[in-house]
N, CA, C and O atoms as a GROMACS GRO file, in nm:
protein
  340
    1UNK      N    1   0.100  -0.150  -0.036
    1UNK     CA    2   0.004  -0.002  -0.009
    1UNK      C    3   0.108   0.137   0.003
    1UNK      O    4   0.153   0.192  -0.098
    2UNK      N    5   0.134   0.177   0.123
    2UNK     CA    6   0.237   0.285   0.137
    2UNK      C    7   0.360   0.223   0.142
    2UNK      O    8   0.384   0.112   0.096
    3UNK      N    9   0.446   0.306   0.204
    3UNK     CA   10   0.577   0.301   0.248
    3UNK      C   11   0.583   0.322   0.336
    3UNK      O   12   0.535   0.425   0.384
    4UNK      N   13   0.663   0.207   0.419
    4UNK     CA   14   0.675   0.221   0.534
    4UNK      C   15   0.821   0.266   0.623
    4UNK      O   16   0.890   0.176   0.671
    5UNK      N   17   0.848   0.365   0.634
    5UNK     CA   18   1.033   0.373   0.684
    5UNK      C   19   1.044   0.308   0.782
    5UNK      O   20   0.975   0.304   0.885
    6UNK      N   21   1.134   0.255   0.750
    6UNK     CA   22   1.276   0.173   0.890
    6UNK      C   23   1.324   0.301   1.002
    6UNK      O   24   1.382   0.408   0.979
    7UNK      N   25   1.270   0.239   1.140
    7UNK     CA   26   1.239   0.398   1.239
    7UNK      C   27   1.365   0.380   1.302
    7UNK      O   28   1.401   0.279   1.362
    8UNK      N   29   1.456   0.527   1.278
    8UNK     CA   30   1.602   0.518   1.338
    8UNK      C   31   1.580   0.487   1.488
    8UNK      O   32   1.477   0.524   1.545
    9UNK      N   33   1.696   0.405   1.566
    9UNK     CA   34   1.648   0.332   1.675
    9UNK      C   35   1.711   0.507   1.762
    9UNK      O   36   1.802   0.584   1.733
   10UNK      N   37   1.602   0.504   1.877
   10UNK     CA   38   1.624   0.591   1.930
   10UNK      C   39   1.618   0.766   1.893
   10UNK      O   40   1.680   0.860   1.942
   11UNK      N   41   1.482   0.755   1.748
   11UNK     CA   42   1.481   0.914   1.750
   11UNK      C   43   1.413   1.010   1.819
   11UNK      O   44   1.299   0.999   1.864
   12UNK      N   45   1.499   1.121   1.826
   12UNK     CA   46   1.504   1.230   1.923
   12UNK      C   47   1.342   1.315   1.852
   12UNK      O   48   1.275   1.397   1.916
   13UNK      N   49   1.311   1.267   1.708
   13UNK     CA   50   1.200   1.373   1.669
   13UNK      C   51   1.139   1.239   1.555
   13UNK      O   52   1.203   1.171   1.475
   14UNK      N   53   1.017   1.240   1.583
   14UNK     CA   54   0.917   1.196   1.512
   14UNK      C   55   0.776   1.291   1.495
   14UNK      O   56   0.736   1.375   1.575
   15UNK      N   57   0.730   1.263   1.402
   15UNK     CA   58   0.619   1.339   1.382
   15UNK      C   59   0.535   1.204   1.320
   15UNK      O   60   0.580   1.091   1.298
   16UNK      N   61   0.401   1.254   1.301
   16UNK     CA   62   0.313   1.200   1.249
   16UNK      C   63   0.173   1.253   1.236
   16UNK      O   64   0.143   1.329   1.328
   17UNK      N   65   0.088   1.235   1.155
   17UNK     CA   66  -0.015   1.322   1.054
   17UNK      C   67  -0.071   1.241   0.990
   17UNK      O   68  -0.010   1.171   0.909
   18UNK      N   69  -0.220   1.230   1.014
   18UNK     CA   70  -0.346   1.148   0.964
   18UNK      C   71  -0.412   1.285   0.869
   18UNK      O   72  -0.413   1.391   0.930
   19UNK      N   73  -0.456   1.287   0.751
   19UNK     CA   74  -0.510   1.401   0.649
   19UNK      C   75  -0.608   1.321   0.591
   19UNK      O   76  -0.579   1.237   0.507
   20UNK      N   77  -0.780   1.350   0.646
   20UNK     CA   78  -0.881   1.312   0.571
   20UNK      C   79  -0.956   1.361   0.481
   20UNK      O   80  -1.001   1.474   0.497
   21UNK      N   81  -0.983   1.293   0.373
   21UNK     CA   82  -1.090   1.443   0.237
   21UNK      C   83  -1.200   1.282   0.212
   21UNK      O   84  -1.186   1.161   0.195
   22UNK      N   85  -1.295   1.374   0.221
   22UNK     CA   86  -1.427   1.294   0.108
   22UNK      C   87  -1.400   1.363  -0.040
   22UNK      O   88  -1.458   1.323  -0.141
   23UNK      N   89  -1.327   1.446  -0.040
   23UNK     CA   90  -1.297   1.446  -0.179
   23UNK      C   91  -1.222   1.489  -0.264
   23UNK      O   92  -1.259   1.590  -0.323
   24UNK      N   93  -1.102   1.434  -0.296
   24UNK     CA   94  -1.004   1.549  -0.299
   24UNK      C   95  -0.971   1.502  -0.493
   24UNK      O   96  -0.985   1.399  -0.558
   25UNK      N   97  -0.919   1.660  -0.529
   25UNK     CA   98  -0.920   1.705  -0.659
   25UNK      C   99  -0.750   1.733  -0.690
   25UNK      O  100  -0.691   1.764  -0.587
   26UNK      N  101  -0.676   1.727  -0.793
   26UNK     CA  102  -0.557   1.782  -0.852
   26UNK      C  103  -0.582   1.836  -0.924
   26UNK      O  104  -0.635   1.765  -1.008
   27UNK      N  105  -0.576   2.014  -0.977
   27UNK     CA  106  -0.501   2.082  -1.046
   27UNK      C  107  -0.396   2.048  -1.178
   27UNK      O  108  -0.388   2.068  -1.299
   28UNK      N  109  -0.335   1.994  -1.087
   28UNK     CA  110  -0.205   1.958  -1.154
   28UNK      C  111  -0.126   1.892  -1.041
   28UNK      O  112  -0.114   1.918  -0.921
   29UNK      N  113  -0.066   1.773  -1.140
   29UNK     CA  114   0.034   1.673  -1.035
   29UNK      C  115   0.081   1.716  -0.932
   29UNK      O  116   0.153   1.808  -0.972
   30UNK      N  117   0.088   1.713  -0.838
   30UNK     CA  118   0.212   1.771  -0.743
   30UNK      C  119   0.313   1.748  -0.736
   30UNK      O  120   0.309   1.627  -0.715
   31UNK      N  121   0.428   1.778  -0.739
   31UNK     CA  122   0.581   1.768  -0.726
   31UNK      C  123   0.601   1.752  -0.581
   31UNK      O  124   0.571   1.858  -0.525
   32UNK      N  125   0.647   1.650  -0.487
   32UNK     CA  126   0.700   1.679  -0.366
   32UNK      C  127   0.820   1.584  -0.309
   32UNK      O  128   0.843   1.469  -0.346
   33UNK      N  129   0.896   1.667  -0.201
   33UNK     CA  130   0.989   1.587  -0.185
   33UNK      C  131   1.031   1.610  -0.018
   33UNK      O  132   0.977   1.705   0.038
   34UNK      N  133   1.092   1.556   0.031
   34UNK     CA  134   1.134   1.562   0.173
   34UNK      C  135   1.274   1.558   0.224
   34UNK      O  136   1.331   1.451   0.200
   35UNK      N  137   1.330   1.629   0.275
   35UNK     CA  138   1.462   1.661   0.207
   35UNK      C  139   1.517   1.662   0.412
   35UNK      O  140   1.453   1.707   0.507
   36UNK      N  141   1.658   1.593   0.409
   36UNK     CA  142   1.724   1.634   0.585
   36UNK      C  143   1.827   1.632   0.538
   36UNK      O  144   1.886   1.559   0.458
   37UNK      N  145   1.857   1.762   0.619
   37UNK     CA  146   1.973   1.844   0.633
   37UNK      C  147   2.030   1.908   0.724
   37UNK      O  148   1.970   2.012   0.753
   38UNK      N  149   2.107   1.892   0.772
   38UNK     CA  150   2.191   1.997   0.901
   38UNK      C  151   2.295   1.928   0.973
   38UNK      O  152   2.330   1.832   0.905
   39UNK      N  153   2.353   1.934   1.069
   39UNK     CA  154   2.506   1.945   1.132
   39UNK      C  155   2.442   1.881   1.282
   39UNK      O  156   2.325   1.910   1.307
   40UNK      N  157   2.508   1.805   1.367
   40UNK     CA  158   2.545   1.675   1.305
   40UNK      C  159   2.461   1.582   1.228
   40UNK      O  160   2.342   1.586   1.196
   41UNK      N  161   2.552   1.499   1.209
   41UNK     CA  162   2.469   1.376   1.114
   41UNK      C  163   2.331   1.322   1.131
   41UNK      O  164   2.318   1.245   1.226
   42UNK      N  165   2.254   1.340   1.078
   42UNK     CA  166   2.116   1.190   1.116
   42UNK      C  167   2.131   1.085   1.061
   42UNK      O  168   2.227   1.044   0.994
   43UNK      N  169   1.982   1.011   1.101
   43UNK     CA  170   1.960   0.875   1.061
   43UNK      C  171   1.799   0.890   1.014
   43UNK      O  172   1.733   0.806   1.075
   44UNK      N  173   1.746   0.943   0.957
   44UNK     CA  174   1.576   0.986   0.919
   44UNK      C  175   1.546   0.907   0.795
   44UNK      O  176   1.625   0.884   0.704
   45UNK      N  177   1.346   0.846   0.810
   45UNK     CA  178   1.316   0.798   0.708
   45UNK      C  179   1.183   0.904   0.745
   45UNK      O  180   1.160   0.975   0.843
   46UNK      N  181   1.101   0.874   0.604
   46UNK     CA  182   0.949   0.913   0.576
   46UNK      C  183   0.896   0.835   0.524
   46UNK      O  184   0.959   0.756   0.455
   47UNK      N  185   0.758   0.828   0.537
   47UNK     CA  186   0.673   0.754   0.422
   47UNK      C  187   0.533   0.786   0.474
   47UNK      O  188   0.499   0.857   0.569
   48UNK      N  189   0.471   0.726   0.400
   48UNK     CA  190   0.322   0.739   0.440
   48UNK      C  191   0.234   0.594   0.367
   48UNK      O  192   0.263   0.515   0.276
   49UNK      N  193   0.109   0.611   0.466
   49UNK     CA  194   0.016   0.473   0.425
   49UNK      C  195  -0.112   0.530   0.348
   49UNK      O  196  -0.179   0.619   0.400
   50UNK      N  197  -0.137   0.489   0.251
   50UNK     CA  198  -0.261   0.579   0.171
   50UNK      C  199  -0.403   0.479   0.134
   50UNK      O  200  -0.404   0.366   0.084
   51UNK      N  201  -0.504   0.554   0.172
   51UNK     CA  202  -0.618   0.485   0.152
   51UNK      C  203  -0.717   0.582   0.000
   51UNK      O  204  -0.784   0.685  -0.006
   52UNK      N  205  -0.689   0.515  -0.062
   52UNK     CA  206  -0.814   0.558  -0.184
   52UNK      C  207  -0.748   0.652  -0.255
   52UNK      O  208  -0.815   0.730  -0.323
   53UNK      N  209  -0.544   0.666  -0.252
   53UNK     CA  210  -0.518   0.743  -0.252
   53UNK      C  211  -0.373   0.695  -0.357
   53UNK      O  212  -0.266   0.656  -0.310
   54UNK      N  213  -0.390   0.704  -0.444
   54UNK     CA  214  -0.262   0.612  -0.530
   54UNK      C  215  -0.103   0.684  -0.471
   54UNK      O  216  -0.137   0.776  -0.397
   55UNK      N  217   0.003   0.680  -0.474
   55UNK     CA  218   0.151   0.640  -0.470
   55UNK      C  219   0.184   0.800  -0.563
   55UNK      O  220   0.229   0.904  -0.516
   56UNK      N  221   0.138   0.769  -0.721
   56UNK     CA  222   0.125   0.900  -0.796
   56UNK      C  223  -0.033   0.923  -0.854
   56UNK      O  224  -0.098   0.852  -0.931
   57UNK      N  225  -0.065   1.036  -0.795
   57UNK     CA  226  -0.171   1.075  -0.836
   57UNK      C  227  -0.213   1.144  -0.948
   57UNK      O  228  -0.124   1.204  -1.008
   58UNK      N  229  -0.348   1.152  -1.001
   58UNK     CA  230  -0.343   1.190  -1.151
   58UNK      C  231  -0.418   1.336  -1.155
   58UNK      O  232  -0.510   1.360  -1.076
   59UNK      N  233  -0.371   1.437  -1.259
   59UNK     CA  234  -0.492   1.537  -1.284
   59UNK      C  235  -0.655   1.510  -1.285
   59UNK      O  236  -0.720   1.410  -1.314
   60UNK      N  237  -0.692   1.644  -1.241
   60UNK     CA  238  -0.783   1.614  -1.291
   60UNK      C  239  -0.907   1.505  -1.281
   60UNK      O  240  -1.008   1.486  -1.350
   61UNK      N  241  -0.825   1.411  -1.106
   61UNK     CA  242  -0.929   1.287  -1.086
   61UNK      C  243  -0.969   1.338  -0.989
   61UNK      O  244  -0.907   1.429  -0.935
   62UNK      N  245  -1.088   1.287  -0.941
   62UNK     CA  246  -1.155   1.297  -0.777
   62UNK      C  247  -1.109   1.187  -0.729
   62UNK      O  248  -1.106   1.087  -0.800
   63UNK      N  249  -1.069   1.185  -0.613
   63UNK     CA  250  -1.085   1.071  -0.524
   63UNK      C  251  -1.139   1.122  -0.391
   63UNK      O  252  -1.142   1.225  -0.323
   64UNK      N  253  -1.185   0.974  -0.394
   64UNK     CA  254  -1.271   0.991  -0.221
   64UNK      C  255  -1.286   0.891  -0.111
   64UNK      O  256  -1.275   0.769  -0.097
   65UNK      N  257  -1.307   0.970  -0.056
   65UNK     CA  258  -1.302   0.884   0.092
   65UNK      C  259  -1.151   0.850   0.108
   65UNK      O  260  -1.117   0.743   0.158
   66UNK      N  261  -1.075   0.927   0.073
   66UNK     CA  262  -0.947   0.929   0.124
   66UNK      C  263  -0.877   0.962   0.257
   66UNK      O  264  -0.895   1.069   0.315
   67UNK      N  265  -0.799   0.868   0.300
   67UNK     CA  266  -0.697   0.907   0.409
   67UNK      C  267  -0.542   0.854   0.374
   67UNK      O  268  -0.513   0.761   0.298
   68UNK      N  269  -0.431   0.955   0.467
   68UNK     CA  270  -0.346   0.945   0.428
   68UNK      C  271  -0.230   0.964   0.547
   68UNK      O  272  -0.194   1.077   0.580
   69UNK      N  273  -0.189   0.874   0.592
   69UNK     CA  274  -0.086   0.864   0.768
   69UNK      C  275   0.059   0.851   0.707
   69UNK      O  276   0.109   0.767   0.632
   70UNK      N  277   0.118   0.984   0.777
   70UNK     CA  278   0.248   1.015   0.726
   70UNK      C  279   0.306   1.029   0.882
   70UNK      O  280   0.278   1.093   0.983
   71UNK      N  281   0.399   0.936   0.844
   71UNK     CA  282   0.533   0.976   0.935
   71UNK      C  283   0.694   0.963   0.890
   71UNK      O  284   0.748   0.898   0.801
   72UNK      N  285   0.756   1.069   1.006
   72UNK     CA  286   0.859   1.074   1.007
   72UNK      C  287   0.937   1.130   1.133
   72UNK      O  288   0.916   1.217   1.217
   73UNK      N  289   1.053   1.021   1.102
   73UNK     CA  290   1.177   0.975   1.233
   73UNK      C  291   1.319   1.057   1.177
   73UNK      O  292   1.375   1.068   1.068
   74UNK      N  293   1.338   1.102   1.296
   74UNK     CA  294   1.486   1.119   1.335
   74UNK      C  295   1.578   1.159   1.389
   74UNK      O  296   1.578   1.265   1.451
   75UNK      N  297   1.698   1.067   1.373
   75UNK     CA  298   1.782   1.080   1.516
   75UNK      C  299   1.909   1.118   1.447
   75UNK      O  300   1.959   1.100   1.336
   76UNK      N  301   1.951   1.200   1.597
   76UNK     CA  302   2.128   1.301   1.550
   76UNK      C  303   2.205   1.170   1.531
   76UNK      O  304   2.177   1.059   1.576
   77UNK      N  305   2.284   1.200   1.472
   77UNK     CA  306   2.400   1.084   1.502
   77UNK      C  307   2.536   1.228   1.493
   77UNK      O  308   2.536   1.331   1.426
   78UNK      N  309   2.624   1.180   1.580
   78UNK     CA  310   2.760   1.274   1.578
   78UNK      C  311   2.818   1.191   1.537
   78UNK      O  312   2.781   1.075   1.525
   79UNK      N  313   2.964   1.256   1.494
   79UNK     CA  314   3.039   1.149   1.349
   79UNK      C  315   3.104   1.045   1.451
   79UNK      O  316   3.213   1.011   1.405
   80UNK      N  317   3.087   1.002   1.536
   80UNK     CA  318   3.162   0.869   1.618
   80UNK      C  319   3.038   0.777   1.613
   80UNK      O  320   3.039   0.655   1.629
   81UNK      N  321   2.945   0.845   1.591
   81UNK     CA  322   2.827   0.758   1.597
   81UNK      C  323   2.793   0.712   1.410
   81UNK      O  324   2.778   0.594   1.376
   82UNK      N  325   2.787   0.816   1.323
   82UNK     CA  326   2.757   0.850   1.221
   82UNK      C  327   2.827   0.655   1.096
   82UNK      O  328   2.935   0.599   1.078
   83UNK      N  329   2.671   0.628   1.046
   83UNK     CA  330   2.744   0.492   1.002
   83UNK      C  331   2.757   0.512   0.878
   83UNK      O  332   2.679   0.588   0.820
   84UNK      N  333   2.902   0.416   0.784
   84UNK     CA  334   2.907   0.472   0.662
   84UNK      C  335   2.841   0.413   0.580
   84UNK      O  336   2.800   0.298   0.595
   85UNK      N  337   2.816   0.514   0.440
   85UNK     CA  338   2.749   0.456   0.386
   85UNK      C  339   2.757   0.302   0.293
   85UNK      O  340   2.656   0.259   0.238
   0.00000   0.00000   0.00000
């Protein structure tokens, strides 16, 4: 269904949100992104579970009885804790 993020161990920041709509229509296909930046380093993940809303929405299509559950989690990683890519 959606993208479940692997949660960082011991996340300092966790944000969750739920959005519901009886009807949802996009005049344009949205371009979205999530960025994590800053110092010290971090281990972060985000993702959503969607009901009646595809991962890639279409322009001028009406979606009904929509629900989106979004999660974001981030843990600070200091140089000694940073994982090598």
